[in-house]
C-alpha positions, 0 to 999 in steps of 0.5 A, spaced: 833 757 562 826 759 561 829 767 558 833 763 553 827 759 551 822 764 550 828 769 546 831 765 542 824 758 540 820 762 536 822 755 531 822 756 524 822 749 520 826 749 513 827 746 507 833 741 507 837 746 501 836 752 505 842 755 507 845 760 513 850 763 516 855 759 520 855 763 527 848 767 526 847 766 535 843 760 533 842 753 533 840 750 527 838 743 528 838 738 521 835 732 522 837 726 517 832 720 519 834 715 525 837 719 530 842 722 526 842 730 526 847 735 524 848 742 529 850 748 528 851 752 534 850 760 535 857 761 532 858 756 528 861 749 530 859 743 527 856 737 531 854 730 527 850 725 531 850 717 529 852 719 522 848 713 518 846 715 512 849 712 506 845 706 508 839 710 511 832 709 508 830 715 511 836 720 509 835 724 503 838 723 497 842 728 497 846 727 505 848 720 503 854 724 499 858 725 506 860 731 503 854 735 503 854 735 510 860 740 509 865 741 515 864 738 520 868 739 527 866 734 532 862 727 532 858 724 537 856 716 537 851 714 542 853 707 541 856 702 537 850 698 533 851 699 525 845 705 525 848 710 529 855 709 527 858 705 520 859 713 517 862 715 522 870 713 522 869 716 514 866 722 516 871 723 522 877 721 517 874 727 510 874 732 516 879 730 521 874 731 527 874 727 533 869 721 534 867 722 541 863 716 544 862 710 550 870 709 552 870 702 549 868 704 543 874 708 542 878 703 545 876 698 540 876 702 534 883 704 536 885 696 536 882 694 530 886 700 526 878 703 525 880 710 526 887 713 529 887 715 537 888 723 536 880 722 533 878 716 537 878 719 544 875 717 550 869 719 555 865 716 561 858 717 563 858 723 567 864 726 563 864 733 560 867 736 555 869 743 552 872 741 546 873 749 544 874 752 550 871 753 557 866 759 554 864 754 547 859 748 547 859 743 553 858 736 552 856 731 557 855 724 556 849 720 560 846 712 562 842 710 555 839 703 557 841 699 551 846 695 548 852 696 545 856 691 541 861 693 535 860 689 528 866 689 524 870 686 518 875 682 520 882 680 516 878 675 513 873 680 512 868 676 516 862 680 520 865 680 527 862 682 533 866 686 538 865 689 544 865 697 545 862 699 551 856 701 554 851 706 551 849 713 551 846 720 550 848 727 551 848 733 554 848 739 549 849 745 552 850 752 547 854 757 548 849 761 549 845 756 555 841 752 550 840 745 552 839 739 548 838 732 551 839 726 546 837 720 548 840 715 544 837 709 544 833 707 551 828 705 554 826 708 560 830 709 567 828 713 574 835 717 572 831 720 566 828 724 572 835 726 575 838 728 569 830 733 566 832 736 574 839 737 573 839 739 566 832 742 565 833 741 557 829 746 552 829 740 547 829 732 548 830 728 541 827 721 544 826 715 541 820 712 538 819 706 535 820 701 540 822 694 540 829 696 540 827 703 545 821 707 547 814 705 544 811 713 543 806 712 550 812 710 553 817 716 551 811 721 552 811 719 559 818 720 560 817 727 557 812 729 561 812 725 567 820 725 568 825 729 563 820 736 562 823 739 557 820 745 554 820 741 547 820 735 544 822 731 538 821 725 537 826 720 532 828 713 531 822 710 528 820 706 521 826 705 518 825 698 519 819 694 519 820 693 528 821 700 529 813 701 529 812 707 532 810 714 529 809 720 530 802 721 530 802 716 536 807 720 539 803 727 538 796 724 541 799 721 548 803 727 549 795 731 548 795 736 555 801 737 556 805 745 555 810 741 552 812 743 544 813 737 539 815 737 534 814 732 529 820 733 523 821 729 516 828 728 515 831 733 512 827 738 515 831 744 520 829 746 526 832 753 528 833 756 536 
């Protein structure tokens, strides 16, 4: 994987309005605040992770209109909390794109009539899908240390809490072998070391807000000591008063490490 990273990791930060060609052989990672990303793969497939856009205070105004995301081929949801899930059903219906997430979340979406079964497929932790064939993108669901209840309005219009499976993270391997590990919302857990050794991620997307997820210091520790990616990007901070961790704290806690840190702003894109 080292040669792939060296060849492709002349990373460019692009303004949110810049366009790029589908299938240009590179991975484009647009951050939209919290844990939401639009990933365009080297062959032009578009994956949206944790679509919370309309009510997200960090999402650039342009992308609060879901149609501005352009075509979407597949949606990944790490768990059912509203700041990761709320716009997934609408985005799925707009694009006829399946929502992959915890198996229990898929079942609940179908049972409640949120999405039809063909748009709510199921997978479990450790499972791998290859949605565009064996030579295409591979996505593996991993453990995450969090919760995953779904709050949805019942027939009377009242908020009701439903079970929605266990939270997950994802290892996303591009067509050229470049690997992204999106941890989802999580605290530390020992198998992060296994995931680092087994998948050797090129880029880690890690929460730093604290309270519900890793704080900057713990996020830096698991990044340096367990996962050991080639690059890391902090996420999931600053959207509510509890998420107090900052990118500056994460960067400081990563001092002395050879791991490249990319503290992005919502609306910016990394290109690998």
